[in-house]
MARDRENVO-28581 format. One record per residue (C-alpha): residue in one letter; x, y, z. Coordinates in nm, 3 decimals, padded with zeros to 5 digits, always signed. Layout:
N
<residu = A&X = X&Y = Y&Z = Z>
...
end
This chain:
404
<residu = Y&X = +10.189&Y = +22.221&Z = +23.158>
<residu = G&X = +09.986&Y = +22.522&Z = +23.276>
<residu = A&X = +10.183&Y = +22.790&Z = +23.092>
<residu = T&X = +10.205&Y = +22.578&Z = +22.777>
<residu = Q&X = +09.829&Y = +22.516&Z = +22.779>
<residu = E&X = +09.741&Y = +22.883&Z = +22.795>
<residu = E&X = +09.957&Y = +22.953&Z = +22.490>
<residu = L&X = +09.773&Y = +22.702&Z = +22.270>
<residu = P&X = +09.525&Y = +22.847&Z = +22.017>
<residu = A&X = +09.268&Y = +22.584&Z = +22.116>
<residu = R&X = +09.274&Y = +22.709&Z = +22.476>
<residu = K&X = +09.228&Y = +23.069&Z = +22.357>
<residu = N&X = +08.918&Y = +22.957&Z = +22.161>
<residu = A&X = +08.781&Y = +22.749&Z = +22.447>
<residu = S&X = +08.468&Y = +22.958&Z = +22.492>
<residu = A&X = +08.358&Y = +22.925&Z = +22.128>
<residu = I&X = +08.426&Y = +22.550&Z = +22.129>
<residu = R&X = +08.231&Y = +22.495&Z = +22.451>
<residu = Q&X = +07.933&Y = +22.696&Z = +22.324>
<residu = A&X = +07.925&Y = +22.505&Z = +21.994>
<residu = I&X = +07.936&Y = +22.167&Z = +22.169>
<residu = Q&X = +07.667&Y = +22.268&Z = +22.418>
<residu = A&X = +07.429&Y = +22.404&Z = +22.151>
<residu = N&X = +07.470&Y = +22.130&Z = +21.887>
<residu = Q&X = +07.462&Y = +21.753&Z = +21.872>
<residu = T&X = +07.746&Y = +21.736&Z = +21.617>
<residu = V&X = +08.035&Y = +21.982&Z = +21.581>
<residu = I&X = +08.328&Y = +21.990&Z = +21.340>
<residu = I&X = +08.653&Y = +22.144&Z = +21.464>
<residu = R&X = +08.926&Y = +22.229&Z = +21.217>
<residu = G&X = +09.252&Y = +22.336&Z = +21.373>
<residu = E&X = +09.592&Y = +22.387&Z = +21.220>
<residu = T&X = +09.882&Y = +22.164&Z = +21.311>
<residu = G&X = +10.003&Y = +22.238&Z = +21.663>
<residu = S&X = +09.687&Y = +22.422&Z = +21.769>
<residu = G&X = +09.635&Y = +22.182&Z = +22.059>
<residu = K&X = +09.295&Y = +22.049&Z = +21.954>
<residu = S&X = +09.382&Y = +21.682&Z = +22.020>
<residu = S&X = +09.475&Y = +21.743&Z = +22.384>
<residu = Q&X = +09.253&Y = +22.041&Z = +22.475>
<residu = V&X = +08.912&Y = +21.968&Z = +22.317>
<residu = P&X = +08.865&Y = +21.640&Z = +22.514>
<residu = Q&X = +08.933&Y = +21.841&Z = +22.830>
<residu = F&X = +08.671&Y = +22.100&Z = +22.731>
<residu = V&X = +08.414&Y = +21.825&Z = +22.687>
<residu = L&X = +08.515&Y = +21.664&Z = +23.017>
<residu = E&X = +08.487&Y = +21.999&Z = +23.199>
<residu = H&X = +08.142&Y = +22.045&Z = +23.048>
<residu = L&X = +08.047&Y = +21.697&Z = +23.168>
<residu = L&X = +08.162&Y = +21.764&Z = +23.523>
<residu = D&X = +08.034&Y = +22.122&Z = +23.554>
<residu = N&X = +07.703&Y = +22.105&Z = +23.364>
<residu = A&X = +07.581&Y = +21.750&Z = +23.400>
<residu = G&X = +07.229&Y = +21.877&Z = +23.463>
<residu = S&X = +07.191&Y = +22.110&Z = +23.162>
<residu = G&X = +07.146&Y = +21.955&Z = +22.821>
<residu = Y&X = +07.441&Y = +21.723&Z = +22.854>
<residu = K&X = +07.323&Y = +21.402&Z = +23.020>
<residu = G&X = +07.664&Y = +21.280&Z = +23.124>
<residu = G&X = +07.834&Y = +20.953&Z = +23.043>
<residu = R&X = +08.183&Y = +20.853&Z = +22.943>
<residu = V&X = +08.371&Y = +21.058&Z = +22.684>
<residu = L&X = +08.544&Y = +20.850&Z = +22.415>
<residu = C&X = +08.818&Y = +21.003&Z = +22.202>
<residu = T&X = +08.937&Y = +20.799&Z = +21.904>
<residu = Q&X = +09.281&Y = +20.816&Z = +21.745>
<residu = P&X = +09.382&Y = +20.636&Z = +21.425>
<residu = R&X = +09.695&Y = +20.481&Z = +21.582>
<residu = R&X = +09.784&Y = +20.317&Z = +21.910>
<residu = I&X = +10.095&Y = +20.524&Z = +21.973>
<residu = S&X = +09.906&Y = +20.853&Z = +21.934>
<residu = A&X = +09.623&Y = +20.732&Z = +22.159>
<residu = V&X = +09.868&Y = +20.642&Z = +22.437>
<residu = S&X = +10.083&Y = +20.956&Z = +22.407>
<residu = I&X = +09.787&Y = +21.197&Z = +22.402>
<residu = A&X = +09.615&Y = +21.014&Z = +22.688>
<residu = T&X = +09.933&Y = +21.040&Z = +22.894>
<residu = R&X = +09.963&Y = +21.411&Z = +22.820>
<residu = V&X = +09.599&Y = +21.486&Z = +22.906>
<residu = S&X = +09.621&Y = +21.278&Z = +23.223>
<residu = Q&X = +09.921&Y = +21.480&Z = +23.339>
<residu = E&X = +09.754&Y = +21.810&Z = +23.253>
<residu = L&X = +09.447&Y = +21.712&Z = +23.457>
<residu = G&X = +09.663&Y = +21.619&Z = +23.756>
<residu = D&X = +09.609&Y = +21.242&Z = +23.758>
<residu = T&X = +09.863&Y = +21.050&Z = +23.961>
<residu = A&X = +09.848&Y = +20.758&Z = +23.716>
<residu = L&X = +09.675&Y = +20.667&Z = +23.392>
<residu = G&X = +09.372&Y = +20.438&Z = +23.399>
<residu = T&X = +09.335&Y = +20.390&Z = +23.777>
<residu = R&X = +09.006&Y = +20.415&Z = +23.967>
<residu = S&X = +09.106&Y = +20.752&Z = +24.108>
<residu = S&X = +09.206&Y = +20.903&Z = +23.771>
<residu = L&X = +08.992&Y = +21.085&Z = +23.518>
<residu = V&X = +09.172&Y = +20.957&Z = +23.206>
<residu = G&X = +09.221&Y = +20.608&Z = +23.069>
<residu = V&X = +09.340&Y = +20.454&Z = +22.743>
<residu = Q&X = +09.220&Y = +20.140&Z = +22.571>
<residu = I&X = +09.403&Y = +19.991&Z = +22.274>
<residu = R&X = +09.448&Y = +19.644&Z = +22.137>
<residu = F&X = +09.642&Y = +19.414&Z = +22.374>
<residu = N&X = +09.678&Y = +19.694&Z = +22.630>
<residu = S&X = +09.395&Y = +19.842&Z = +22.833>
<residu = Q&X = +09.459&Y = +20.104&Z = +23.101>
<residu = A&X = +09.098&Y = +20.202&Z = +23.157>
<residu = C&X = +08.820&Y = +20.126&Z = +23.403>
<residu = V&X = +08.457&Y = +20.229&Z = +23.444>
<residu = E&X = +08.556&Y = +20.513&Z = +23.679>
<residu = N&X = +08.750&Y = +20.692&Z = +23.402>
<residu = A&X = +08.537&Y = +20.972&Z = +23.258>
<residu = L&X = +08.761&Y = +21.029&Z = +22.954>
<residu = V&X = +08.896&Y = +20.732&Z = +22.760>
<residu = F&X = +09.125&Y = +20.746&Z = +22.456>
<residu = C&X = +09.107&Y = +20.453&Z = +22.217>
<residu = T&X = +09.171&Y = +20.352&Z = +21.859>
<residu = T&X = +08.901&Y = +20.342&Z = +21.594>
<residu = G&X = +08.901&Y = +19.962&Z = +21.599>
<residu = V&X = +08.835&Y = +19.953&Z = +21.974>
<residu = L&X = +08.532&Y = +20.181&Z = +21.933>
<residu = L&X = +08.396&Y = +19.956&Z = +21.659>
<residu = R&X = +08.432&Y = +19.663&Z = +21.897>
<residu = M&X = +08.239&Y = +19.859&Z = +22.161>
<residu = L&X = +07.963&Y = +19.920&Z = +21.908>
<residu = I&X = +07.936&Y = +19.545&Z = +21.849>
<residu = D&X = +07.901&Y = +19.478&Z = +22.222>
<residu = D&X = +07.664&Y = +19.772&Z = +22.281>
<residu = P&X = +07.516&Y = +19.915&Z = +21.957>
<residu = E&X = +07.370&Y = +20.218&Z = +22.137>
<residu = L&X = +07.674&Y = +20.296&Z = +22.355>
<residu = R&X = +07.445&Y = +20.366&Z = +22.649>
<residu = D&X = +07.733&Y = +20.449&Z = +22.885>
<residu = V&X = +07.885&Y = +20.702&Z = +22.643>
<residu = G&X = +07.782&Y = +21.067&Z = +22.640>
<residu = C&X = +08.024&Y = +21.206&Z = +22.380>
<residu = I&X = +08.235&Y = +21.065&Z = +22.097>
<residu = I&X = +08.534&Y = +21.267&Z = +21.975>
<residu = C&X = +08.678&Y = +21.147&Z = +21.643>
<residu = D&X = +09.023&Y = +21.290&Z = +21.578>
<residu = E&X = +09.206&Y = +21.296&Z = +21.244>
<residu = V&X = +08.894&Y = +21.221&Z = +21.041>
<residu = Q&X = +09.070&Y = +21.331&Z = +20.722>
<residu = E&X = +09.249&Y = +20.995&Z = +20.698>
<residu = R&X = +08.936&Y = +20.828&Z = +20.558>
<residu = T&X = +09.035&Y = +20.470&Z = +20.635>
<residu = L&X = +08.784&Y = +20.188&Z = +20.590>
<residu = E&X = +08.744&Y = +20.156&Z = +20.969>
<residu = L&X = +08.691&Y = +20.530&Z = +21.015>
<residu = D&X = +08.438&Y = +20.565&Z = +20.732>
<residu = Y&X = +08.242&Y = +20.267&Z = +20.861>
<residu = M&X = +08.246&Y = +20.410&Z = +21.213>
<residu = L&X = +08.113&Y = +20.747&Z = +21.091>
<residu = I&X = +07.826&Y = +20.571&Z = +20.911>
<residu = I&X = +07.728&Y = +20.390&Z = +21.232>
<residu = V&X = +07.768&Y = +20.702&Z = +21.447>
<residu = R&X = +07.547&Y = +20.904&Z = +21.210>
<residu = K&X = +07.271&Y = +20.645&Z = +21.246>
<residu = L&X = +07.325&Y = +20.634&Z = +21.622>
<residu = L&X = +07.269&Y = +21.010&Z = +21.652>
<residu = R&X = +06.907&Y = +20.965&Z = +21.541>
<residu = K&X = +06.845&Y = +20.700&Z = +21.806>
<residu = R&X = +07.019&Y = +20.895&Z = +22.081>
<residu = P&X = +06.944&Y = +21.271&Z = +22.078>
<residu = D&X = +07.150&Y = +21.309&Z = +22.397>
<residu = L&X = +07.471&Y = +21.184&Z = +22.232>
<residu = K&X = +07.733&Y = +21.442&Z = +22.133>
<residu = V&X = +07.977&Y = +21.391&Z = +21.844>
<residu = V&X = +08.287&Y = +21.604&Z = +21.776>
<residu = L&X = +08.488&Y = +21.559&Z = +21.456>
<residu = M&X = +08.840&Y = +21.705&Z = +21.444>
<residu = S&X = +09.108&Y = +21.744&Z = +21.181>
<residu = A&X = +09.371&Y = +21.983&Z = +21.049>
<residu = T&X = +09.310&Y = +21.933&Z = +20.675>
<residu = I&X = +08.947&Y = +21.824&Z = +20.663>
<residu = D&X = +08.712&Y = +21.935&Z = +20.384>
<residu = T&X = +08.450&Y = +22.077&Z = +20.618>
<residu = R&X = +08.183&Y = +22.114&Z = +20.349>
<residu = I&X = +08.162&Y = +21.738&Z = +20.285>
<residu = F&X = +08.150&Y = +21.640&Z = +20.652>
<residu = S&X = +07.911&Y = +21.919&Z = +20.747>
<residu = Y&X = +07.674&Y = +21.816&Z = +20.468>
<residu = Y&X = +07.693&Y = +21.451&Z = +20.573>
<residu = F&X = +07.606&Y = +21.540&Z = +20.932>
<residu = D&X = +07.302&Y = +21.753&Z = +20.840>
<residu = G&X = +07.472&Y = +22.092&Z = +20.819>
<residu = C&X = +07.646&Y = +22.084&Z = +21.157>
<residu = P&X = +07.851&Y = +22.393&Z = +21.253>
<residu = V&X = +08.226&Y = +22.427&Z = +21.199>
<residu = V&X = +08.463&Y = +22.586&Z = +21.450>
<residu = E&X = +08.795&Y = +22.712&Z = +21.311>
<residu = I&X = +09.104&Y = +22.722&Z = +21.533>
<residu = P&X = +09.395&Y = +22.929&Z = +21.398>
<residu = G&X = +09.738&Y = +22.771&Z = +21.400>
<residu = R&X = +10.043&Y = +22.870&Z = +21.596>
<residu = T&X = +10.317&Y = +22.821&Z = +21.343>
<residu = F&X = +10.644&Y = +22.997&Z = +21.284>
<residu = P&X = +10.797&Y = +23.072&Z = +20.942>
<residu = V&X = +10.923&Y = +22.755&Z = +20.774>
<residu = S&X = +11.172&Y = +22.755&Z = +20.486>
<residu = Q&X = +11.121&Y = +22.473&Z = +20.239>
<residu = V&X = +11.416&Y = +22.324&Z = +20.051>
<residu = F&X = +11.320&Y = +22.081&Z = +19.779>
<residu = L&X = +11.513&Y = +21.776&Z = +19.662>
<residu = E&X = +11.692&Y = +21.942&Z = +19.371>
<residu = D&X = +11.817&Y = +22.230&Z = +19.588>
<residu = A&X = +11.926&Y = +22.000&Z = +19.869>
<residu = V&X = +12.126&Y = +21.782&Z = +19.627>
<residu = R&X = +12.281&Y = +22.086&Z = +19.459>
<residu = L&X = +12.381&Y = +22.259&Z = +19.782>
<residu = S&X = +12.517&Y = +21.947&Z = +19.950>
<residu = R&X = +12.696&Y = +21.825&Z = +19.634>
<residu = Y&X = +12.559&Y = +21.479&Z = +19.696>
<residu = A&X = +12.664&Y = +21.228&Z = +19.429>
<residu = I&X = +12.510&Y = +20.890&Z = +19.360>
<residu = Q&X = +12.718&Y = +20.599&Z = +19.236>
<residu = S&X = +12.604&Y = +20.387&Z = +18.943>
<residu = H&X = +12.618&Y = +20.068&Z = +19.151>
<residu = S&X = +12.408&Y = +20.215&Z = +19.435>
<residu = R&X = +12.079&Y = +20.039&Z = +19.508>
<residu = Y&X = +11.916&Y = +20.381&Z = +19.498>
<residu = A&X = +12.030&Y = +20.450&Z = +19.140>
<residu = Q&X = +11.827&Y = +20.383&Z = +18.828>
<residu = R&X = +11.892&Y = +20.035&Z = +18.693>
<residu = R&X = +11.964&Y = +20.168&Z = +18.348>
<residu = G&X = +12.300&Y = +20.326&Z = +18.273>
<residu = F&X = +12.373&Y = +20.693&Z = +18.336>
<residu = H&X = +12.363&Y = +20.939&Z = +18.048>
<residu = S&X = +12.570&Y = +21.254&Z = +18.013>
<residu = G&X = +12.385&Y = +21.570&Z = +18.111>
<residu = E&X = +12.160&Y = +21.393&Z = +18.360>
<residu = S&X = +12.120&Y = +21.549&Z = +18.702>
<residu = V&X = +12.171&Y = +21.353&Z = +19.021>
<residu = V&X = +11.796&Y = +21.357&Z = +19.089>
<residu = E&X = +11.722&Y = +21.206&Z = +18.746>
<residu = R&X = +11.961&Y = +20.921&Z = +18.825>
<residu = M&X = +11.782&Y = +20.833&Z = +19.149>
<residu = R&X = +11.506&Y = +20.575&Z = +19.182>
<residu = T&X = +11.164&Y = +20.711&Z = +19.269>
<residu = D&X = +10.998&Y = +20.392&Z = +19.393>
<residu = I&X = +11.204&Y = +20.364&Z = +19.715>
<residu = V&X = +11.339&Y = +20.605&Z = +19.974>
<residu = N&X = +11.701&Y = +20.703&Z = +19.923>
<residu = L&X = +11.817&Y = +20.636&Z = +20.278>
<residu = E&X = +12.173&Y = +20.712&Z = +20.171>
<residu = L&X = +12.071&Y = +21.069&Z = +20.087>
<residu = V&X = +11.863&Y = +21.109&Z = +20.405>
<residu = H&X = +12.156&Y = +20.991&Z = +20.617>
<residu = F&X = +12.392&Y = +21.223&Z = +20.431>
<residu = L&X = +12.174&Y = +21.534&Z = +20.477>
<residu = V&X = +12.100&Y = +21.474&Z = +20.845>
<residu = R&X = +12.465&Y = +21.395&Z = +20.910>
<residu = E&X = +12.572&Y = +21.722&Z = +20.747>
<residu = I&X = +12.337&Y = +21.922&Z = +20.969>
<residu = C&X = +12.460&Y = +21.743&Z = +21.282>
<residu = I&X = +12.825&Y = +21.787&Z = +21.187>
<residu = A&X = +12.765&Y = +22.156&Z = +21.121>
<residu = D&X = +12.664&Y = +22.195&Z = +21.485>
<residu = T&X = +12.976&Y = +22.009&Z = +21.594>
<residu = K&X = +13.199&Y = +22.222&Z = +21.372>
<residu = Q&X = +13.046&Y = +22.540&Z = +21.509>
<residu = A&X = +13.104&Y = +22.423&Z = +21.866>
<residu = A&X = +13.466&Y = +22.347&Z = +21.779>
<residu = G&X = +13.511&Y = +22.674&Z = +21.590>
<residu = Q&X = +13.582&Y = +22.499&Z = +21.260>
<residu = Q&X = +13.485&Y = +22.630&Z = +20.916>
<residu = G&X = +13.363&Y = +22.424&Z = +20.624>
<residu = D&X = +13.508&Y = +22.440&Z = +20.273>
<residu = D&X = +13.175&Y = +22.513&Z = +20.108>
<residu = N&X = +13.049&Y = +22.841&Z = +20.252>
<residu = E&X = +12.706&Y = +22.818&Z = +20.088>
<residu = W&X = +12.634&Y = +22.467&Z = +20.215>
<residu = Q&X = +12.782&Y = +22.547&Z = +20.557>
<residu = A&X = +12.559&Y = +22.853&Z = +20.585>
<residu = F&X = +12.257&Y = +22.645&Z = +20.485>
<residu = C&X = +12.327&Y = +22.381&Z = +20.751>
<residu = M&X = +12.374&Y = +22.640&Z = +21.023>
<residu = D&X = +12.065&Y = +22.832&Z = +20.916>
<residu = A&X = +11.860&Y = +22.510&Z = +20.904>
<residu = A&X = +11.861&Y = +22.476&Z = +21.280>
<residu = P&X = +12.109&Y = +22.629&Z = +21.522>
<residu = S&X = +11.939&Y = +22.415&Z = +21.785>
<residu = G&X = +11.648&Y = +22.177&Z = +21.811>
<residu = S&X = +11.572&Y = +21.826&Z = +21.696>
<residu = V&X = +11.530&Y = +21.658&Z = +21.357>
<residu = L&X = +11.219&Y = +21.466&Z = +21.251>
<residu = V&X = +11.254&Y = +21.223&Z = +20.960>
<residu = F&X = +10.938&Y = +21.091&Z = +20.793>
<residu = L&X = +10.974&Y = +20.739&Z = +20.650>
<residu = P&X = +10.719&Y = +20.499&Z = +20.497>
<residu = G&X = +10.746&Y = +20.208&Z = +20.741>
<residu = I&X = +10.932&Y = +19.995&Z = +20.991>
<residu = Y&X = +11.180&Y = +19.858&Z = +20.734>
<residu = E&X = +11.312&Y = +20.206&Z = +20.649>
<residu = I&X = +11.319&Y = +20.305&Z = +21.017>
<residu = R&X = +11.530&Y = +20.002&Z = +21.111>
<residu = A&X = +11.765&Y = +20.050&Z = +20.816>
<residu = L&X = +11.823&Y = +20.422&Z = +20.881>
<residu = Y&X = +11.859&Y = +20.362&Z = +21.254>
<residu = G&X = +12.137&Y = +20.114&Z = +21.176>
<residu = M&X = +12.310&Y = +20.365&Z = +20.949>
<residu = F&X = +12.309&Y = +20.630&Z = +21.221>
<residu = A&X = +12.412&Y = +20.381&Z = +21.491>
<residu = N&X = +12.723&Y = +20.293&Z = +21.287>
<residu = D&X = +12.810&Y = +20.659&Z = +21.231>
<residu = R&X = +13.003&Y = +20.773&Z = +21.538>
<residu = A&X = +13.002&Y = +21.137&Z = +21.426>
<residu = V&X = +12.622&Y = +21.134&Z = +21.460>
<residu = C&X = +12.537&Y = +20.888&Z = +21.738>
<residu = D&X = +12.804&Y = +21.016&Z = +21.980>
<residu = T&X = +12.652&Y = +21.365&Z = +21.993>
<residu = N&X = +12.286&Y = +21.298&Z = +21.910>
<residu = T&X = +12.009&Y = +21.072&Z = +22.040>
<residu = I&X = +11.857&Y = +20.845&Z = +21.772>
<residu = I&X = +11.491&Y = +20.763&Z = +21.848>
<residu = P&X = +11.273&Y = +20.530&Z = +21.636>
<residu = L&X = +10.910&Y = +20.630&Z = +21.687>
<residu = H&X = +10.699&Y = +20.329&Z = +21.596>
<residu = S&X = +10.458&Y = +20.098&Z = +21.777>
<residu = S&X = +10.708&Y = +19.813&Z = +21.737>
<residu = F&X = +10.948&Y = +20.004&Z = +21.965>
<residu = A&X = +10.681&Y = +20.151&Z = +22.196>
<residu = N&X = +10.782&Y = +19.946&Z = +22.502>
<residu = D&X = +11.157&Y = +19.924&Z = +22.431>
<residu = I&X = +11.390&Y = +20.120&Z = +22.659>
<residu = A&X = +11.603&Y = +20.386&Z = +22.492>
<residu = P&X = +11.979&Y = +20.330&Z = +22.550>
<residu = G&X = +12.124&Y = +20.536&Z = +22.832>
<residu = T&X = +11.782&Y = +20.614&Z = +22.982>
<residu = S&X = +11.508&Y = +20.459&Z = +23.188>
<residu = M&X = +11.245&Y = +20.581&Z = +22.941>
<residu = T&X = +11.081&Y = +20.405&Z = +22.650>
<residu = Y&X = +11.153&Y = +20.531&Z = +22.301>
<residu = T&X = +10.809&Y = +20.692&Z = +22.291>
<residu = D&X = +10.872&Y = +20.887&Z = +22.613>
<residu = A&X = +11.223&Y = +20.980&Z = +22.499>
<residu = A&X = +11.082&Y = +21.137&Z = +22.181>
<residu = F&X = +10.893&Y = +21.396&Z = +22.387>
<residu = A&X = +11.162&Y = +21.449&Z = +22.650>
<residu = P&X = +11.454&Y = +21.695&Z = +22.612>
<residu = P&X = +11.774&Y = +21.559&Z = +22.453>
<residu = L&X = +11.990&Y = +21.350&Z = +22.682>
<residu = Q&X = +12.261&Y = +21.529&Z = +22.876>
<residu = G&X = +12.575&Y = +21.551&Z = +22.667>
<residu = T&X = +12.391&Y = +21.533&Z = +22.333>
<residu = L&X = +12.306&Y = +21.820&Z = +22.101>
<residu = R&X = +11.971&Y = +21.707&Z = +21.969>
<residu = K&X = +11.729&Y = +21.422&Z = +21.901>
<residu = I&X = +11.690&Y = +21.257&Z = +21.562>
<residu = V&X = +11.341&Y = +21.108&Z = +21.554>
<residu = L&X = +11.267&Y = +20.847&Z = +21.286>
<residu = S&X = +10.895&Y = +20.809&Z = +21.236>
<residu = T&X = +10.618&Y = +20.710&Z = +20.998>
<residu = N&X = +10.318&Y = +20.935&Z = +20.938>
<residu = V&X = +10.220&Y = +20.879&Z = +21.303>
<residu = A&X = +10.415&Y = +21.201&Z = +21.379>
<residu = E&X = +10.223&Y = +21.380&Z = +21.106>
<residu = T&X = +09.897&Y = +21.386&Z = +21.301>
<residu = G&X = +09.790&Y = +21.332&Z = +21.657>
<residu = I&X = +10.122&Y = +21.387&Z = +21.834>
<residu = T&X = +10.347&Y = +21.693&Z = +21.843>
<residu = I&X = +10.711&Y = +21.681&Z = +21.944>
<residu = P&X = +10.774&Y = +22.033&Z = +22.076>
<residu = D&X = +11.142&Y = +22.092&Z = +21.995>
<residu = I&X = +11.144&Y = +21.991&Z = +21.625>
<residu = T&X = +11.311&Y = +22.252&Z = +21.403>
<residu = V&X = +11.409&Y = +22.041&Z = +21.100>
<residu = V&X = +11.183&Y = +21.802&Z = +20.909>
<residu = V&X = +11.319&Y = +21.565&Z = +20.645>
<residu = D&X = +11.027&Y = +21.438&Z = +20.439>
<residu = C&X = +11.082&Y = +21.146&Z = +20.202>
<residu = G&X = +10.748&Y = +21.215&Z = +20.031>
<residu = L&X = +10.633&Y = +20.851&Z = +20.043>
<residu = S&X = +10.408&Y = +20.656&Z = +20.276>
<residu = N&X = +10.276&Y = +20.302&Z = +20.302>
<residu = Q&X = +09.915&Y = +20.311&Z = +20.188>
<residu = T&X = +09.659&Y = +20.033&Z = +20.185>
<residu = R&X = +09.537&Y = +19.945&Z = +19.836>
<residu = W&X = +09.300&Y = +19.681&Z = +19.706>
<residu = D&X = +09.463&Y = +19.431&Z = +19.470>
<residu = K&X = +09.176&Y = +19.326&Z = +19.244>
<residu = E&X = +09.379&Y = +19.044&Z = +19.084>
<residu = R&X = +09.470&Y = +18.877&Z = +19.413>
<residu = R&X = +09.153&Y = +19.003&Z = +19.584>
<residu = L&X = +09.327&Y = +19.122&Z = +19.897>
<residu = T&X = +09.460&Y = +19.443&Z = +20.047>
<residu = R&X = +09.829&Y = +19.524&Z = +20.037>
<residu = L&X = +10.061&Y = +19.801&Z = +20.151>
<residu = E&X = +10.218&Y = +20.003&Z = +19.872>
<residu = K&X = +10.466&Y = +20.289&Z = +19.881>
<residu = R&X = +10.290&Y = +20.585&Z = +19.723>
<residu = P&X = +10.353&Y = +20.960&Z = +19.707>
<residu = I&X = +10.178&Y = +21.158&Z = +19.979>
<residu = S&X = +09.924&Y = +21.431&Z = +19.905>
<residu = K&X = +09.978&Y = +21.807&Z = +19.929>
<residu = A&X = +09.768&Y = +21.808&Z = +20.246>
<residu = N&X = +10.011&Y = +21.557&Z = +20.400>
<residu = V&X = +10.303&Y = +21.776&Z = +20.292>
<residu = R&X = +10.151&Y = +22.078&Z = +20.468>
<residu = Q&X = +10.094&Y = +21.872&Z = +20.781>
<residu = R&X = +10.454&Y = +21.753&Z = +20.787>
<residu = C&X = +10.588&Y = +22.099&Z = +20.711>
<residu = G&X = +10.396&Y = +22.231&Z = +21.010>
<residu = R&X = +10.586&Y = +21.999&Z = +21.241>
<residu = A&X = +10.892&Y = +22.219&Z = +21.195>
<residu = G&X = +10.702&Y = +22.537&Z = +21.273>
end
């Protein structure tokens, strides 16, 4: 990982980040998608702990929170490998990970990755976190109930413990609000390392691909079709059109196969679009939840033109420990590994977990459904429920960056 680390913008700004953390109790770091902040900043803090334990920084365990279990495990594994650990969470290793139902951490680990809920549990057991010297909160822009509550407690804890360091990180954070809340703390900006990304919106994709929706399709409007209506107007907006997603990804995959076989398509414009979309590299499909991932995975598994030449990988905590077919790796490990021998690319099916926290390096095409499962309070039933809702523009920029 040495050469890859040096190319990351976060590594190039290491000096400024270290100085800000050393001189201030609270620091906000805003870095663009793919800048390497999630994997590099914890290492900067750990290096500061090991090298300067006698100056200002009093030592103690470094905790790094992630909003999701899969991102906590994947980033912990990456950082452990970069630091040269032989295994994750052993007494001889620097890095550990602690999530619900699975703890690979011990007191000897100086850097521990965990979920927000695990940190809240630690605060219940030890309200002052006496064994912790630094708390790194990643992806603070998500503003979940757990995260907001944790920030309230941490802000109060800072007054009781002047030796405690807090680092807040995000790609799309409104720094003014967080800086004001934490008494005007400084903000460190990390530039992104993105490549030009061409965006093709739904109407253009439907027009170029000549996709047609049947009146009896479950993705069609329940009312009858009217003359003059476009295909997009006939589609339902409350669910993801998996039929269209499958069709578009299939066309891109078949375009690669046709090029390898020297075949030419009938539609030159659409053929040129598919070949220009990604001559090589993997596809990342954003879906709302596990139901859509399972359904689309089944559609690809039954499509021999796709599954015979591509590796289909569901990236979700439900599949975290399942072994990918034809490999000895789990689906999570397979998502970050190169495509299997004899296949052209990976097709990764994920929720918004791939939007933040983890970066799959060889993604060149992103298919974004524009919906996500969001927790909402139902005042009539007086309980929380998951609803499919359109994502924000900030989420769109995050997902777009995964292709660049």
